[in-house]
All heavy atoms as a GROMACS GRO file, in nm:
protein
  596
    1TYR      N    1   1.617  -1.786  -2.671
    1TYR     CA    2   1.730  -1.801  -2.582
    1TYR      C    3   1.737  -1.690  -2.477
    1TYR      O    4   1.791  -1.710  -2.371
    1TYR     CB    5   1.861  -1.803  -2.661
    1TYR     CG    6   1.871  -1.924  -2.750
    1TYR    CD1    7   1.859  -1.912  -2.888
    1TYR    CD2    8   1.890  -2.049  -2.696
    1TYR    CE1    9   1.869  -2.022  -2.970
    1TYR    CE2   10   1.900  -2.161  -2.777
    1TYR     CZ   11   1.889  -2.146  -2.914
    1TYR     OH   12   1.898  -2.256  -2.994
    2ARG      N   13   1.681  -1.576  -2.509
    2ARG     CA   14   1.686  -1.465  -2.415
    2ARG      C   15   1.606  -1.494  -2.288
    2ARG      O   16   1.650  -1.462  -2.180
    2ARG     CB   17   1.639  -1.338  -2.483
    2ARG     CG   18   1.735  -1.290  -2.589
    2ARG     CD   19   1.685  -1.165  -2.657
    2ARG     NE   20   1.781  -1.124  -2.758
    2ARG     CZ   21   1.750  -1.107  -2.885
    2ARG    NH1   22   1.626  -1.126  -2.926
    2ARG    NH2   23   1.841  -1.072  -2.972
    3ARG      N   24   1.489  -1.552  -2.307
    3ARG     CA   25   1.408  -1.584  -2.189
    3ARG      C   26   1.478  -1.691  -2.105
    3ARG      O   27   1.476  -1.685  -1.981
    3ARG     CB   28   1.270  -1.631  -2.231
    3ARG     CG   29   1.184  -1.655  -2.108
    3ARG     CD   30   1.042  -1.686  -2.140
    3ARG     NE   31   0.973  -1.711  -2.016
    3ARG     CZ   32   0.852  -1.668  -1.991
    3ARG    NH1   33   0.786  -1.599  -2.080
    3ARG    NH2   34   0.796  -1.696  -1.877
    4GLN      N   35   1.539  -1.788  -2.169
    4GLN     CA   36   1.612  -1.890  -2.094
    4GLN      C   37   1.725  -1.827  -2.014
    4GLN      O   38   1.750  -1.866  -1.900
    4GLN     CB   39   1.667  -1.996  -2.189
    4GLN     CG   40   1.560  -2.081  -2.252
    4GLN     CD   41   1.616  -2.169  -2.363
    4GLN    OE1   42   1.717  -2.138  -2.425
    4GLN    NE2   43   1.547  -2.280  -2.390
    5TYR      N   44   1.794  -1.730  -2.074
    5TYR     CA   45   1.901  -1.660  -2.003
    5TYR      C   46   1.844  -1.591  -1.880
    5TYR      O   47   1.900  -1.602  -1.770
    5TYR     CB   48   1.967  -1.557  -2.095
    5TYR     CG   49   2.061  -1.465  -2.023
    5TYR    CD1   50   2.191  -1.506  -1.991
    5TYR    CD2   51   2.022  -1.337  -1.984
    5TYR    CE1   52   2.278  -1.423  -1.922
    5TYR    CE2   53   2.108  -1.253  -1.916
    5TYR     CZ   54   2.235  -1.296  -1.885
    5TYR     OH   55   2.321  -1.214  -1.817
    6CYS      N   56   1.734  -1.520  -1.898
    6CYS     CA   57   1.672  -1.448  -1.785
    6CYS      C   58   1.630  -1.546  -1.675
    6CYS      O   59   1.657  -1.522  -1.557
    6CYS     CB   60   1.552  -1.368  -1.832
    6CYS     SG   61   1.594  -1.231  -1.940
    7ASP      N   62   1.566  -1.653  -1.714
    7ASP     CA   63   1.522  -1.753  -1.616
    7ASP      C   64   1.640  -1.812  -1.541
    7ASP      O   65   1.634  -1.834  -1.419
    7ASP     CB   66   1.441  -1.863  -1.684
    7ASP     CG   67   1.307  -1.814  -1.737
    7ASP    OD1   68   1.260  -1.706  -1.694
    7ASP    OD2   69   1.250  -1.883  -1.824
    8LEU      N   70   1.748  -1.837  -1.612
    8LEU     CA   71   1.868  -1.892  -1.549
    8LEU      C   72   1.929  -1.791  -1.451
    8LEU      O   73   1.970  -1.827  -1.340
    8LEU     CB   74   1.971  -1.932  -1.654
    8LEU     CG   75   2.101  -1.992  -1.602
    8LEU    CD1   76   2.073  -2.120  -1.525
    8LEU    CD2   77   2.196  -2.019  -1.717
    9MET      N   78   1.934  -1.664  -1.490
    9MET     CA   79   1.988  -1.561  -1.402
    9MET      C   80   1.905  -1.549  -1.273
    9MET      O   81   1.961  -1.536  -1.164
    9MET     CB   82   1.994  -1.426  -1.472
    9MET     CG   83   2.098  -1.416  -1.582
    9MET     SD   84   2.268  -1.434  -1.520
    9MET     CE   85   2.305  -1.603  -1.564
   10VAL      N   86   1.775  -1.559  -1.286
   10VAL     CA   87   1.689  -1.556  -1.167
   10VAL      C   88   1.718  -1.677  -1.079
   10VAL      O   89   1.730  -1.666  -0.957
   10VAL     CB   90   1.539  -1.551  -1.207
   10VAL    CG1   91   1.450  -1.580  -1.086
   10VAL    CG2   92   1.505  -1.417  -1.269
   11GLU      N   93   1.731  -1.792  -1.142
   11GLU     CA   94   1.756  -1.916  -1.069
   11GLU      C   95   1.884  -1.909  -0.987
   11GLU      O   96   1.890  -1.964  -0.876
   11GLU     CB   97   1.763  -2.031  -1.168
   11GLU     CG   98   1.758  -2.168  -1.104
   11GLU     CD   99   1.750  -2.277  -1.208
   11GLU    OE1  100   1.667  -2.266  -1.301
   11GLU    OE2  101   1.830  -2.373  -1.196
   12VAL      N  102   1.987  -1.842  -1.039
   12VAL     CA  103   2.114  -1.833  -0.966
   12VAL      C  104   2.122  -1.706  -0.880
   12VAL      O  105   2.226  -1.676  -0.823
   12VAL     CB  106   2.236  -1.843  -1.060
   12VAL    CG1  107   2.239  -1.977  -1.130
   12VAL    CG2  108   2.241  -1.728  -1.159
   13GLY      N  109   2.011  -1.632  -0.874
   13GLY     CA  110   2.006  -1.515  -0.786
   13GLY      C  111   2.055  -1.385  -0.847
   13GLY      O  112   2.071  -1.286  -0.776
   14GLU      N  113   2.078  -1.383  -0.976
   14GLU     CA  114   2.125  -1.262  -1.044
   14GLU      C  115   2.006  -1.186  -1.104
   14GLU      O  116   1.994  -1.172  -1.225
   14GLU     CB  117   2.228  -1.299  -1.152
   14GLU     CG  118   2.356  -1.356  -1.098
   14GLU     CD  119   2.438  -1.256  -1.019
   14GLU    OE1  120   2.426  -1.134  -1.045
   14GLU    OE2  121   2.514  -1.299  -0.932
   15TRP      N  122   1.920  -1.138  -1.017
   15TRP     CA  123   1.797  -1.072  -1.060
   15TRP      C  124   1.824  -0.948  -1.146
   15TRP      O  125   1.754  -0.924  -1.244
   15TRP     CB  126   1.715  -1.031  -0.938
   15TRP     CG  127   1.641  -1.144  -0.877
   15TRP    CD1  128   1.686  -1.230  -0.780
   15TRP    CD2  129   1.508  -1.185  -0.908
   15TRP    NE1  130   1.588  -1.321  -0.749
   15TRP    CE2  131   1.478  -1.295  -0.826
   15TRP    CE3  132   1.412  -1.139  -0.997
   15TRP    CZ2  133   1.355  -1.360  -0.831
   15TRP    CZ3  134   1.289  -1.203  -1.001
   15TRP    CH2  135   1.262  -1.312  -0.919
   16GLU      N  136   1.924  -0.870  -1.108
   16GLU     CA  137   1.952  -0.748  -1.184
   16GLU      C  138   1.990  -0.780  -1.329
   16GLU      O  139   1.947  -0.712  -1.422
   16GLU     CB  140   2.062  -0.665  -1.117
   16GLU     CG  141   2.022  -0.606  -0.984
   16GLU     CD  142   2.048  -0.700  -0.867
   16GLU    OE1  143   2.098  -0.812  -0.890
   16GLU    OE2  144   2.017  -0.662  -0.753
   17GLN      N  145   2.070  -0.884  -1.348
   17GLN     CA  146   2.108  -0.925  -1.483
   17GLN      C  147   1.985  -0.970  -1.562
   17GLN      O  148   1.972  -0.938  -1.681
   17GLN     CB  149   2.211  -1.039  -1.478
   17GLN     CG  150   2.343  -0.999  -1.417
   17GLN     CD  151   2.416  -0.895  -1.500
   17GLN    OE1  152   2.416  -0.902  -1.622
   17GLN    NE2  153   2.475  -0.798  -1.435
   18ALA      N  154   1.898  -1.043  -1.497
   18ALA     CA  155   1.776  -1.090  -1.563
   18ALA      C  156   1.687  -0.973  -1.602
   18ALA      O  157   1.634  -0.968  -1.714
   18ALA     CB  158   1.701  -1.186  -1.472
   19ILE      N  159   1.672  -0.877  -1.512
   19ILE     CA  160   1.586  -0.762  -1.539
   19ILE      C  161   1.644  -0.675  -1.650
   19ILE      O  162   1.570  -0.622  -1.733
   19ILE     CB  163   1.562  -0.682  -1.409
   19ILE    CG1  164   1.471  -0.766  -1.318
   19ILE    CG2  165   1.500  -0.546  -1.438
   19ILE    CD1  166   1.456  -0.710  -1.179
   20MET      N  167   1.775  -0.664  -1.656
   20MET     CA  168   1.836  -0.586  -1.764
   20MET      C  169   1.814  -0.651  -1.901
   20MET      O  170   1.797  -0.581  -2.001
   20MET     CB  171   1.986  -0.567  -1.739
   20MET     CG  172   2.016  -0.466  -1.630
   20MET     SD  173   2.190  -0.423  -1.617
   20MET     CE  174   2.266  -0.578  -1.580
   21ALA      N  175   1.812  -0.781  -1.906
   21ALA     CA  176   1.796  -0.851  -2.034
   21ALA      C  177   1.649  -0.875  -2.070
   21ALA      O  178   1.617  -0.898  -2.186
   21ALA     CB  179   1.869  -0.984  -2.029
   22ALA      N  180   1.562  -0.867  -1.973
   22ALA     CA  181   1.421  -0.903  -1.993
   22ALA      C  182   1.348  -0.822  -2.101
   22ALA      O  183   1.264  -0.880  -2.171
   22ALA     CB  184   1.345  -0.894  -1.861
   23PRO      N  185   1.375  -0.693  -2.121
   23PRO     CA  186   1.304  -0.623  -2.229
   23PRO      C  187   1.328  -0.682  -2.368
   23PRO      O  188   1.246  -0.664  -2.457
   23PRO     CB  189   1.358  -0.480  -2.220
   23PRO     CG  190   1.401  -0.465  -2.078
   23PRO     CD  191   1.454  -0.601  -2.041
   24ALA      N  192   1.437  -0.753  -2.385
   24ALA     CA  193   1.464  -0.819  -2.513
   24ALA      C  194   1.367  -0.935  -2.536
   24ALA      O  195   1.347  -0.977  -2.650
   24ALA     CB  196   1.608  -0.868  -2.519
   25VAL      N  197   1.307  -0.985  -2.429
   25VAL     CA  198   1.206  -1.091  -2.440
   25VAL      C  199   1.073  -1.025  -2.473
   25VAL      O  200   1.014  -1.050  -2.577
   25VAL     CB  201   1.196  -1.174  -2.311
   25VAL    CG1  202   1.085  -1.278  -2.321
   25VAL    CG2  203   1.330  -1.241  -2.279
   26SER      N  204   1.027  -0.938  -2.382
   26SER     CA  205   0.906  -0.858  -2.404
   26SER      C  206   0.889  -0.764  -2.286
   26SER      O  207   0.943  -0.788  -2.177
   26SER     CB  208   0.780  -0.946  -2.417
   26SER     OG  209   0.743  -1.001  -2.293
   27VAL      N  210   0.814  -0.659  -2.308
   27VAL     CA  211   0.789  -0.562  -2.200
   27VAL      C  212   0.706  -0.627  -2.090
   27VAL      O  213   0.733  -0.605  -1.971
   27VAL     CB  214   0.721  -0.436  -2.255
   27VAL    CG1  215   0.681  -0.343  -2.142
   27VAL    CG2  216   0.813  -0.364  -2.352
   28SER      N  217   0.609  -0.708  -2.127
   28SER     CA  218   0.526  -0.772  -2.025
   28SER      C  219   0.608  -0.872  -1.942
   28SER      O  220   0.588  -0.884  -1.821
   28SER     CB  221   0.404  -0.839  -2.086
   28SER     OG  222   0.442  -0.942  -2.173
   29TYR      N  223   0.702  -0.942  -2.005
   29TYR     CA  224   0.790  -1.032  -1.932
   29TYR      C  225   0.876  -0.953  -1.834
   29TYR      O  226   0.892  -0.990  -1.718
   29TYR     CB  227   0.877  -1.114  -2.027
   29TYR     CG  228   0.974  -1.205  -1.956
   29TYR    CD1  229   0.930  -1.321  -1.895
   29TYR    CD2  230   1.109  -1.173  -1.949
   29TYR    CE1  231   1.019  -1.404  -1.828
   29TYR    CE2  232   1.198  -1.256  -1.882
   29TYR     CZ  233   1.152  -1.371  -1.822
   29TYR     OH  234   1.240  -1.452  -1.755
   30TRP      N  235   0.929  -0.841  -1.882
   30TRP     CA  236   1.010  -0.755  -1.796
   30TRP      C  237   0.929  -0.706  -1.676
   30TRP      O  238   0.977  -0.710  -1.563
   30TRP     CB  239   1.064  -0.635  -1.875
   30TRP     CG  240   1.128  -0.536  -1.786
   30TRP    CD1  241   1.257  -0.535  -1.743
   30TRP    CD2  242   1.066  -0.423  -1.725
   30TRP    NE1  243   1.279  -0.430  -1.658
   30TRP    CE2  244   1.162  -0.359  -1.646
   30TRP    CE3  245   0.937  -0.370  -1.729
   30TRP    CZ2  246   1.134  -0.245  -1.572
   30TRP    CZ3  247   0.909  -0.256  -1.655
   30TRP    CH2  248   1.007  -0.195  -1.578
   31ALA      N  249   0.806  -0.660  -1.699
   31ALA     CA  250   0.723  -0.609  -1.591
   31ALA      C  251   0.694  -0.718  -1.488
   31ALA      O  252   0.697  -0.693  -1.367
   31ALA     CB  253   0.593  -0.552  -1.646
   32GLY      N  254   0.668  -0.838  -1.535
   32GLY     CA  255   0.643  -0.949  -1.443
   32GLY      C  256   0.765  -0.983  -1.360
   32GLY      O  257   0.755  -1.008  -1.240
   33LEU      N  258   0.879  -0.983  -1.424
   33LEU     CA  259   1.005  -1.012  -1.354
   33LEU      C  260   1.036  -0.903  -1.252
   33LEU      O  261   1.074  -0.933  -1.138
   33LEU     CB  262   1.117  -1.024  -1.457
   33LEU     CG  263   1.240  -1.105  -1.420
   33LEU    CD1  264   1.203  -1.247  -1.385
   33LEU    CD2  265   1.338  -1.103  -1.536
   34ALA      N  266   1.018  -0.778  -1.292
   34ALA     CA  267   1.042  -0.666  -1.200
   34ALA      C  268   0.948  -0.674  -1.081
   34ALA      O  269   0.987  -0.647  -0.967
   34ALA     CB  270   1.026  -0.533  -1.273
   35SER      N  271   0.824  -0.712  -1.106
   35SER     CA  272   0.726  -0.725  -0.999
   35SER      C  273   0.765  -0.836  -0.901
   35SER      O  274   0.756  -0.818  -0.779
   35SER     CB  275   0.588  -0.754  -1.060
   35SER     OG  276   0.490  -0.755  -0.961
   36LYS      N  277   0.809  -0.948  -0.952
   36LYS     CA  278   0.853  -1.059  -0.865
   36LYS      C  279   0.975  -1.018  -0.782
   36LYS      O  280   0.985  -1.052  -0.664
   36LYS     CB  281   0.886  -1.182  -0.949
   36LYS     CG  282   0.765  -1.250  -1.006
   36LYS     CD  283   0.805  -1.367  -1.094
   36LYS     CE  284   0.686  -1.425  -1.165
   36LYS     NZ  285   0.723  -1.531  -1.260
   37TYR      N  286   1.067  -0.947  -0.845
   37TYR     CA  287   1.186  -0.903  -0.773
   37TYR      C  288   1.147  -0.801  -0.665
   37TYR      O  289   1.200  -0.805  -0.554
   37TYR     CB  290   1.288  -0.843  -0.870
   37TYR     CG  291   1.421  -0.810  -0.809
   37TYR    CD1  292   1.483  -0.894  -0.718
   37TYR    CD2  293   1.488  -0.694  -0.844
   37TYR    CE1  294   1.606  -0.864  -0.663
   37TYR    CE2  295   1.611  -0.662  -0.791
   37TYR     CZ  296   1.671  -0.749  -0.700
   37TYR     OH  297   1.792  -0.718  -0.646
   38ALA      N  298   1.052  -0.715  -0.696
   38ALA     CA  299   1.004  -0.619  -0.597
   38ALA      C  300   0.945  -0.691  -0.476
   38ALA      O  301   0.968  -0.650  -0.362
   38ALA     CB  302   0.902  -0.525  -0.660
   39ASP      N  303   0.871  -0.797  -0.501
   39ASP     CA  304   0.814  -0.876  -0.391
   39ASP      C  305   0.924  -0.936  -0.305
   39ASP      O  306   0.915  -0.936  -0.182
   39ASP     CB  307   0.723  -0.987  -0.445
   39ASP     CG  308   0.595  -0.933  -0.504
   39ASP    OD1  309   0.556  -0.818  -0.474
   39ASP    OD2  310   0.532  -1.007  -0.583
   40MET      N  311   1.028  -0.987  -0.370
   40MET     CA  312   1.139  -1.044  -0.296
   40MET      C  313   1.210  -0.936  -0.212
   40MET      O  314   1.243  -0.958  -0.096
   40MET     CB  315   1.238  -1.111  -0.390
   40MET     CG  316   1.344  -1.191  -0.317
   40MET     SD  317   1.464  -1.265  -0.428
   40MET     CE  318   1.567  -1.125  -0.462
   41LEU      N  319   1.231  -0.820  -0.272
   41LEU     CA  320   1.295  -0.711  -0.199
   41LEU      C  321   1.208  -0.664  -0.083
   41LEU      O  322   1.260  -0.629   0.024
   41LEU     CB  323   1.325  -0.594  -0.293
   41LEU     CG  324   1.433  -0.619  -0.398
   41LEU    CD1  325   1.446  -0.497  -0.489
   41LEU    CD2  326   1.567  -0.652  -0.334
   42THR      N  327   1.078  -0.662  -0.102
   42THR     CA  328   0.986  -0.624   0.006
   42THR      C  329   1.000  -0.721   0.123
   42THR      O  330   1.003  -0.678   0.239
   42THR     CB  331   0.841  -0.622  -0.045
   42THR    OG1  332   0.830  -0.526  -0.149
   42THR    CG2  333   0.744  -0.587   0.067
   43ALA      N  334   1.009  -0.848   0.094
   43ALA     CA  335   1.025  -0.948   0.200
   43ALA      C  336   1.155  -0.928   0.276
   43ALA      O  337   1.164  -0.961   0.394
   43ALA     CB  338   1.021  -1.089   0.140
   44ARG      N  339   1.253  -0.870   0.210
   44ARG     CA  340   1.383  -0.842   0.273
   44ARG      C  341   1.389  -0.703   0.336
   44ARG      O  342   1.494  -0.661   0.383
   44ARG     CB  343   1.495  -0.850   0.170
   44ARG     CG  344   1.519  -0.986   0.115
   44ARG     CD  345   1.634  -0.981   0.019
   44ARG     NE  346   1.663  -1.109  -0.039
   44ARG     CZ  347   1.751  -1.128  -0.135
   44ARG    NH1  348   1.819  -1.025  -0.184
   44ARG    NH2  349   1.772  -1.248  -0.183
   45ASP      N  350   1.277  -0.629   0.331
   45ASP     CA  351   1.270  -0.491   0.380
   45ASP      C  352   1.370  -0.400   0.310
   45ASP      O  353   1.430  -0.312   0.370
   45ASP     CB  354   1.293  -0.485   0.532
   45ASP     CG  355   1.177  -0.544   0.609
   45ASP    OD1  356   1.062  -0.534   0.562
   45ASP    OD2  357   1.201  -0.602   0.718
   46ASP      N  358   1.387  -0.421   0.181
   46ASP     CA  359   1.478  -0.340   0.101
   46ASP      C  360   1.403  -0.220   0.046
   46ASP      O  361   1.295  -0.233  -0.013
   46ASP     CB  362   1.533  -0.424  -0.015
   46ASP     CG  363   1.645  -0.355  -0.090
   46ASP    OD1  364   1.628  -0.238  -0.129
   46ASP    OD2  365   1.749  -0.420  -0.112
   47ASP      N  366   1.458  -0.100   0.066
   47ASP     CA  367   1.392   0.023   0.023
   47ASP      C  368   1.379   0.037  -0.128
   47ASP      O  369   1.302   0.118  -0.177
   47ASP     CB  370   1.466   0.145   0.078
   47ASP     CG  371   1.457   0.155   0.229
   47ASP    OD1  372   1.362   0.099   0.286
   47ASP    OD2  373   1.544   0.218   0.290
   48HIS      N  374   1.453  -0.040  -0.204
   48HIS     CA  375   1.448  -0.031  -0.350
   48HIS      C  376   1.324  -0.097  -0.411
   48HIS      O  377   1.295  -0.080  -0.529
   48HIS     CB  378   1.574  -0.094  -0.412
   48HIS     CG  379   1.698  -0.020  -0.376
   48HIS    ND1  380   1.782  -0.062  -0.276
   48HIS    CD2  381   1.750   0.095  -0.423
   48HIS    CE1  382   1.883   0.023  -0.264
   48HIS    NE2  383   1.865   0.120  -0.352
   49ALA      N  384   1.251  -0.170  -0.330
   49ALA     CA  385   1.133  -0.241  -0.379
   49ALA      C  386   1.029  -0.145  -0.436
   49ALA      O  387   0.969  -0.172  -0.540
   49ALA     CB  388   1.071  -0.323  -0.267
   50SER      N  389   1.010  -0.031  -0.372
   50SER     CA  390   0.906   0.062  -0.419
   50SER      C  391   0.937   0.117  -0.558
   50SER      O  392   0.846   0.135  -0.639
   50SER     CB  393   0.885   0.175  -0.319
   50SER     OG  394   1.005   0.246  -0.297
   51ALA      N  395   1.063   0.140  -0.589
   51ALA     CA  396   1.099   0.189  -0.722
   51ALA      C  397   1.066   0.086  -0.829
   51ALA      O  398   1.015   0.120  -0.936
   51ALA     CB  399   1.248   0.225  -0.727
   52LEU      N  400   1.092  -0.040  -0.800
   52LEU     CA  401   1.058  -0.146  -0.896
   52LEU      C  402   0.908  -0.161  -0.910
   52LEU      O  403   0.858  -0.190  -1.019
   52LEU     CB  404   1.120  -0.278  -0.853
   52LEU     CG  405   1.263  -0.301  -0.899
   52LEU    CD1  406   1.319  -0.427  -0.836
   52LEU    CD2  407   1.271  -0.311  -1.048
   53MET      N  408   0.836  -0.144  -0.800
   53MET     CA  409   0.690  -0.150  -0.807
   53MET      C  410   0.635  -0.041  -0.900
   53MET      O  411   0.547  -0.067  -0.981
   53MET     CB  412   0.628  -0.137  -0.668
   53MET     CG  413   0.648  -0.258  -0.581
   53MET     SD  414   0.579  -0.226  -0.418
   53MET     CE  415   0.646  -0.362  -0.327
   54VAL      N  416   0.689   0.078  -0.888
   54VAL     CA  417   0.646   0.187  -0.976
   54VAL      C  418   0.679   0.152  -1.120
   54VAL      O  419   0.596   0.167  -1.210
   54VAL     CB  420   0.712   0.321  -0.936
   54VAL    CG1  421   0.689   0.427  -1.042
   54VAL    CG2  422   0.658   0.367  -0.801
   55ALA      N  423   0.799   0.104  -1.144
   55ALA     CA  424   0.840   0.069  -1.280
   55ALA      C  425   0.750  -0.040  -1.340
   55ALA      O  426   0.723  -0.039  -1.460
   55ALA     CB  427   0.985   0.022  -1.281
   56ALA      N  428   0.703  -0.130  -1.256
   56ALA     CA  429   0.617  -0.240  -1.302
   56ALA      C  430   0.470  -0.201  -1.305
   56ALA      O  431   0.384  -0.283  -1.337
   56ALA     CB  432   0.637  -0.362  -1.213
   57GLY      N  433   0.439  -0.076  -1.268
   57GLY     CA  434   0.301  -0.029  -1.273
   57GLY      C  435   0.219  -0.059  -1.149
   57GLY      O  436   0.098  -0.045  -1.149
   58ARG      N  437   0.285  -0.097  -1.043
   58ARG     CA  438   0.216  -0.130  -0.917
   58ARG      C  439   0.218  -0.009  -0.823
   58ARG      O  440   0.278  -0.010  -0.718
   58ARG     CB  441   0.282  -0.251  -0.852
   58ARG     CG  442   0.265  -0.378  -0.933
   58ARG     CD  443   0.344  -0.494  -0.875
   58ARG     NE  444   0.322  -0.512  -0.734
   58ARG     CZ  445   0.398  -0.591  -0.658
   58ARG    NH1  446   0.498  -0.659  -0.710
   58ARG    NH2  447   0.373  -0.603  -0.529
   59TYR      N  448   0.147   0.095  -0.862
   59TYR     CA  449   0.152   0.222  -0.790
   59TYR      C  450   0.095   0.214  -0.650
   59TYR      O  451   0.152   0.269  -0.556
   59TYR     CB  452   0.082   0.331  -0.871
   59TYR     CG  453   0.135   0.342  -1.011
   59TYR    CD1  454   0.060   0.302  -1.121
   59TYR    CD2  455   0.264   0.390  -1.034
   59TYR    CE1  456   0.110   0.310  -1.249
   59TYR    CE2  457   0.316   0.398  -1.162
   59TYR     CZ  458   0.238   0.357  -1.269
   59TYR     OH  459   0.290   0.365  -1.395
   60ALA      N  460  -0.016   0.146  -0.633
   60ALA     CA  461  -0.078   0.136  -0.500
   60ALA      C  462   0.014   0.059  -0.404
   60ALA      O  463   0.031   0.100  -0.289
   60ALA     CB  464  -0.213   0.067  -0.510
   61ASP      N  465   0.075  -0.049  -0.453
   61ASP     CA  466   0.168  -0.125  -0.370
   61ASP      C  467   0.290  -0.041  -0.333
   61ASP      O  468   0.337  -0.044  -0.219
   61ASP     CB  469   0.213  -0.252  -0.441
   61ASP     CG  470   0.102  -0.353  -0.458
   61ASP    OD1  471   0.005  -0.350  -0.381
   61ASP    OD2  472   0.112  -0.435  -0.552
   62ALA      N  473   0.340   0.034  -0.429
   62ALA     CA  474   0.455   0.121  -0.402
   62ALA      C  475   0.420   0.227  -0.300
   62ALA      O  476   0.499   0.255  -0.208
   62ALA     CB  477   0.504   0.186  -0.532
   63SER      N  478   0.302   0.285  -0.313
   63SER     CA  479   0.259   0.387  -0.219
   63SER      C  480   0.248   0.329  -0.078
   63SER      O  481   0.294   0.392   0.019
   63SER     CB  482   0.124   0.444  -0.263
   63SER     OG  483   0.086   0.551  -0.181
   64ARG      N  484   0.190   0.210  -0.065
   64ARG     CA  485   0.181   0.145   0.067
   64ARG      C  486   0.319   0.116   0.124
   64ARG      O  487   0.343   0.138   0.243
   64ARG     CB  488   0.101   0.016   0.057
   64ARG     CG  489  -0.049   0.036   0.066
   64ARG     CD  490  -0.120  -0.098   0.084
   64ARG     NE  491  -0.112  -0.183  -0.034
   64ARG     CZ  492  -0.190  -0.172  -0.140
   64ARG    NH1  493  -0.282  -0.079  -0.145
   64ARG    NH2  494  -0.176  -0.253  -0.243
   65ALA      N  495   0.409   0.069   0.040
   65ALA     CA  496   0.545   0.038   0.088
   65ALA      C  497   0.615   0.165   0.136
   65ALA      O  498   0.684   0.163   0.238
   65ALA     CB  499   0.626  -0.028  -0.023
   66LEU      N  500   0.596   0.273   0.064
   66LEU     CA  501   0.658   0.400   0.104
   66LEU      C  502   0.596   0.452   0.232
   66LEU      O  503   0.666   0.509   0.318
   66LEU     CB  504   0.646   0.503  -0.008
   66LEU     CG  505   0.735   0.473  -0.129
   66LEU    CD1  506   0.689   0.553  -0.250
   66LEU    CD2  507   0.880   0.499  -0.096
   67LEU      N  508   0.465   0.434   0.249
   67LEU     CA  509   0.400   0.475   0.374
   67LEU      C  510   0.456   0.397   0.492
   67LEU      O  511   0.476   0.452   0.601
   67LEU     CB  512   0.249   0.455   0.365
   67LEU     CG  513   0.172   0.562   0.293
   67LEU    CD1  514   0.026   0.521   0.278
   67LEU    CD2  515   0.183   0.696   0.364
   68GLU      N  516   0.481   0.268   0.471
   68GLU     CA  517   0.535   0.184   0.578
   68GLU      C  518   0.674   0.230   0.621
   68GLU      O  519   0.713   0.210   0.735
   68GLU     CB  520   0.538   0.038   0.535
   68GLU     CG  521   0.401  -0.024   0.528
   68GLU     CD  522   0.404  -0.167   0.475
   68GLU    OE1  523   0.514  -0.224   0.460
   68GLU    OE2  524   0.295  -0.220   0.449
   69THR      N  525   0.749   0.289   0.529
   69THR     CA  526   0.882   0.339   0.564
   69THR      C  527   0.876   0.480   0.620
   69THR      O  528   0.979   0.535   0.659
   69THR     CB  529   0.978   0.337   0.443
   69THR    OG1  530   0.930   0.430   0.344
   69THR    CG2  531   0.991   0.198   0.385
   70GLY      N  532   0.757   0.540   0.619
   70GLY     CA  533   0.742   0.675   0.673
   70GLY      C  534   0.767   0.786   0.573
   70GLY      O  535   0.774   0.903   0.611
   71ASP      N  536   0.779   0.752   0.447
   71ASP     CA  537   0.805   0.853   0.344
   71ASP      C  538   0.672   0.899   0.283
   71ASP      O  539   0.635   0.862   0.173
   71ASP     CB  540   0.897   0.795   0.237
   71ASP     CG  541   0.956   0.901   0.147
   71ASP    OD1  542   0.906   1.016   0.148
   71ASP    OD2  543   1.051   0.869   0.074
   72LEU      N  544   0.602   0.983   0.357
   72LEU     CA  545   0.469   1.029   0.316
   72LEU      C  546   0.472   1.108   0.186
   72LEU      O  547   0.386   1.088   0.099
   72LEU     CB  548   0.407   1.114   0.427
   72LEU     CG  549   0.267   1.170   0.401
   72LEU    CD1  550   0.168   1.057   0.378
   72LEU    CD2  551   0.224   1.260   0.514
   73ASP      N  552   0.572   1.194   0.170
   73ASP     CA  553   0.580   1.274   0.047
   73ASP      C  554   0.591   1.185  -0.077
   73ASP      O  555   0.522   1.205  -0.176
   73ASP     CB  556   0.698   1.370   0.051
   73ASP     CG  557   0.677   1.483   0.152
   73ASP    OD1  558   0.559   1.514   0.183
   73ASP    OD2  559   0.778   1.539   0.198
   74ALA      N  560   0.681   1.087  -0.071
   74ALA     CA  561   0.699   0.996  -0.186
   74ALA      C  562   0.573   0.912  -0.208
   74ALA      O  563   0.533   0.890  -0.322
   74ALA     CB  564   0.820   0.907  -0.164
   75ALA      N  565   0.510   0.868  -0.099
   75ALA     CA  566   0.389   0.786  -0.111
   75ALA      C  567   0.278   0.865  -0.179
   75ALA      O  568   0.208   0.812  -0.266
   75ALA     CB  569   0.343   0.740   0.026
   76LEU      N  570   0.263   0.991  -0.145
   76LEU     CA  571   0.161   1.074  -0.207
   76LEU      C  572   0.195   1.103  -0.353
   76LEU      O  573   0.107   1.110  -0.438
   76LEU     CB  574   0.142   1.204  -0.130
   76LEU     CG  575   0.077   1.190   0.007
   76LEU    CD1  576   0.079   1.321   0.083
   76LEU    CD2  577  -0.065   1.138  -0.006
   77THR      N  578   0.321   1.120  -0.383
   77THR     CA  579   0.363   1.145  -0.520
   77THR      C  580   0.332   1.024  -0.608
   77THR      O  581   0.283   1.039  -0.720
   77THR     CB  582   0.515   1.174  -0.526
   77THR    OG1  583   0.540   1.291  -0.446
   77THR    CG2  584   0.560   1.199  -0.667
   78VAL      N  585   0.358   0.905  -0.558
   78VAL     CA  586   0.333   0.783  -0.634
   78VAL      C  587   0.184   0.759  -0.652
   78VAL      O  588   0.138   0.719  -0.759
   78VAL     CB  589   0.399   0.661  -0.566
   78VAL    CG1  590   0.353   0.531  -0.629
   78VAL    CG2  591   0.550   0.673  -0.573
   79ALA      N  592   0.108   0.787  -0.546
   79ALA     CA  593  -0.036   0.763  -0.550
   79ALA      C  594  -0.098   0.854  -0.653
   79ALA      O  595  -0.181   0.822  -0.729
   79ALA     CB  596  -0.100   0.786  -0.414
   0.00000   0.00000   0.00000
């Protein structure tokens, strides 16, 4: 039922609620969900995307996103 809850929250746009509950399903499910949300935030030019990328283990993507925003120090730290 936990995964169904998460999927439903994503469907209605409540990504944060889904991500908070996702570790109860599995860590890999959580990482996948965080990665998808990061992609969505990137498409919206939201600065929070890079933090989710790091959390999901997407360090190179996070570094590129930070470089695009001009935050060289953070990009180098993540890399």
